[in-house]
N, C-alpha and C positions, 0 to 999 in steps of 0.2 A: 259224524259232524253234528254239532249242536246248533240250534238257532235260538233267537230271542235272548241273546247274551246282552246284558245291560251294563254299561260303563257309567259309574257315578264318580264325579269329580268334585273338587272344592266349590265349583261354581254351580253345582246342581242344586236346584231349590229344595228346601227341606220337605215340601209336600210331594216331591217326586221320589223320595227315598222310602222303600218298603220298611216298615217298622217290624221289629221282632225277628229279623233275619239272624242266621248263624253265620259266623265268619271264620275263615282260615286266614291267619295273619302272617305275613313274611315278606321278604324282598323278592323271593321266587325267581332269582336269576337262573334261567335254564329250565325251570319247572322239572327238576330231577326227581328221582324216586323218593328221596327224603321229603321234598315238598309235596309230592303226591300222597304220601302217607298222611300228612297234615290235612290236605284237601279232602281225602277220603274220610277222615275222621269228622270233618265238618259236614260232608254230605250225609254220613250216617246219622249224625246228630240232627240235621235238618229233617231227614226222612222220619226219624223217630218222633219228632214234635210237629211235623207238618209245616215246616218253615223252609223258605228258600235259603240256599247257602251261597255266600259270596266270598271272594278273596279280598283281603285288604292288603294293598301293596303301596310302595312309595316310589315316586319319580321326581327328580333323578335319583339314581342309586345313592343312598346316604354316603357311601365311601367317596363318590365323586364330589359331593358337597364339601365334605371335611378335608379332602385332599385333591383340590381341583387341578393341581399341577403334576399329579402323579398319574401316569397312564393306567387306565383300567380296561382290561379285556373283559367286556361283557359277553356272556353267552347268548343273551337275547336282548335286543333293544325293546323299548316299551311296546311297540306294535306287535312284535313276535311273541313277547311274553303274554300279551293279552290273547293272541290267537291260540297259544298253547293252553292257557287257562280256560278259554272257551271250549276247548276240546275235552275237558275233564268232566263235564256235566254240571259245572257250577252255573248258577243263574246269572252271575255277573261278577264284576270286580269294582272295588272302590279304590280309585287311584288318588292317593294323597300327595300333594306337592310337598317335597322335602326341601324346605328353605330355612332361612335364619329363624323365623318364628317357630316353625315346627321343631327345629333342633333345640330351641330353648324352652320348649314346653315340658314341664315335669311329667313324670310317668303317671302320677295321680291325676293331673289335669287332663292328660291324654285319655285315660280310661274314662273319666267322668264326663268330659266335654265332647270328645270325638266319638268314642265307642258307645257310651250310654246315651249322652245327650243328643248328638246329631244323628247317629246311626240307629240308636235304640236296639242294640243287639240283645239276643236272648241266650247266645252261647258263642264260644270262641275256641278254636283249636290253634295251637302253636307248636313249634318244634322245641325240643328241650333246651336249645342254645339261643333262642331268639330273645333279644333285648331291645328295649325301646325307651323313649323319653330322654330328657336331658341327662347327660352323663351315663346313658345306657343303664340307668337305675332300674327301669322296668324289667321284669323277668317273669318267667312262667310261675315261679313260686309266689310272686306278688299277685298275679291274677288269681291263683288258687286261693290265696288268703282273703282276697276281696270278694270272691264269688258269692259266698252266702249272703253277705250284706247287700250286694248288688242284685241278687236274684238271677244270676246267670250261671250257665254250665260251662266248665272249663275242661278241655282235653289237652293234655301235654303228650306229644309223641316223642318216643325215644329215637335215637339215631338209627338210621338204616345202614346195614353193613353188606358189602359184597366181598366174599372171601376174607372176612374178618377185617376189612378196611371200611371205615365210615365213608358214606357218600356225602360229598359236599361240592358246592360250586367251585371252590378253589382246587379241589382234586380233579375236577373235570377240566378246568382250564389248564392244569399241568399236563393232563393226559393229551389234550389237543396240541399243546406246545411241543410235545414229544412225538406226535404222530401216532399216538396209541388210540386209534379210532375205535377199536373193539372195546377197550376199557371205558372210553367216554360214552359209547352207546349203551353199555350195560348200566352205567350209573344214571344216565338220563332216562332209561326206559324206552329209548328210540333214538334214531340218528340225530346228531347235531346238524343244524341247518342255518343257512344265511339267506337273506333276501336282498336283491339289488336290481337295479335297472341296467339293461345291456347297453354298453357304450361302444363307440367306435374305437378300434385299436389300430395297430400298424398293418393289419391284414396279412401278416406273415403266414399265419396258419392256413389261410386260403391258398396261398401260393404253394404250400407244402402238401396240400391235399387234406388238411385238417382244419377247416374253418371253425373258428371258436366264437362263442358268446362271451364277451369280456365284461366283468363286473368288478368295480372298485369296492373293496371291503373297508370297514372302519379302520382308521389309521392305527388304532390300538389292538387290532386283531393279532393274536399271538399264535395262530395256527402254524404248525411246522410247515416250512416251505417244502413242497414236494408234489408228487403225483397221486391222485385219488380216484377211486371209483365213486361216481356220484349218481344220484337219482334226482331229476329236476322236475319241479312242478310249475306248470304254466296254467294257472287256474286249476281246473279239475284234471287236466291232462298230465300224464306222467311219462317222462322221457329218460332214457338211460344214457350215460356218457362217462367220459374220463376227463379229469380236470387237472390243471396245473395251477398251483398257487405259489408265487414267488417273483423273483426279479429278472428272469430270463437271462441267465449269465452267458449263454451262447451268443446273445445278440447285444443287449444294452445294459444289463444290470440296473434296470430302472426301478421305479417305485413298485412295491408289491401289487400284483394284479391277479385276479382269479380268471382263468381262461378255460372255458368249458367246451369240449367237443362232444356234440350229441350224435349218438349212433343212429343211422338210418333216418336222418332228418334232413329235409330240405325246406328252406324258407327264410324269411327275413325276420330277425328277432330284435333289431335295433329299437330301443325304446321300451321293449317289453320288460315287465317286472317278473323275475323268476325266483322261485325257492330252490336252493341247491342243498340237498341233503348228502352228507358225507358217509359213504357206506364202507369204504375200506381204504387203507393206506397202501400204496403200491411201492413207492421208492422215494429216496431223497431227490431234491433238485440237483441236476448235474450240468456241467459245461461240456459241450461236445466239440471235437476238433473239426468236424465236417458236418454239412447239412445231411449228407447221406447217412451218417452214423445216427444223427438225431431222428431222421425219419424211420430208420430201422427200429430204434428204441421206442418211438411212438406207436409203431405197429404192435410191438410186444406189450407195451403198456395197455393198449386198447384190448388186446386179447385177455390180459389179466383182469382188466376192469370188467369185461363181459362175464368172465367166470365168477368174479366176486358178486356181481349183481344177480346172476342166475342163482346163486346160493342164498340170496336174500330177496326173494321175489316181491314181498309185501312191505319191505322196509321203507317207511316214510313217516314223518311226524304226523301225529293226530292233531289236526288244526281245526278250530272252530271259526265261525264268521263273526267279525266285529262290525257293528253298525257304523 
């Protein structure tokens, strides 16, 4: 875990921005292995020149700005993206507001005003497919061509492949939507996780002998409905459990809800904020004809979840602290 992570925003005074830093630039949704290659390139560049390395990222995600009415399954919200970035060894992150003004800024103006003028960067690392500026005209090749005149170093990272398949945020979203947790974990370099506050539910689980911590996920979350082995973080504490994500067809077929049963735990979690990391997919969500059949299945699910967690004893996202 890193400390001293600095978040710079559009409102940060110019005199509070360290000059000469190296940056890794991208949207970084999920902070997957492809993103981490870009980040590592920036870290190496910073170490070589004795400069701090920062991420430059954009909020909200540009896709949500350009298509506000199209549902977007984000792998990480802004807070969790920053926590993951803080866990990489970066000195901080520059969060640029993506609004009408920024969307209309030309690539050249973005380079000269934002990167050189405001941030005063000495180097930049990007992925091979990252584009920026009005009309997405800005590209890695533009940065490379401008570098000598601007006096900056540019590193362009090629795509990262796993079993000859390129790693991408969209590929991870698809894997999660299909319940392919192992594939998503491999591309992310660690388990996918969500964060949420424990809310009151119908308390059916308590009556069945499986009291659950209930968390409402983002309405655009496309995680496959089903049963999962999960590892839960409450601050620095780690707890193992089994979770259901779905509509509870045996009972009410209601709005999707994440229900987490923690093994060997007693206590009140209402109002607590938990990180839930998905370690393994156990089965699809099912409708049962009787409560007894459901309870027998829940016992079997718990046994399978315990086995999956025992096989992955250290699996949890590497998170840093955000001030």
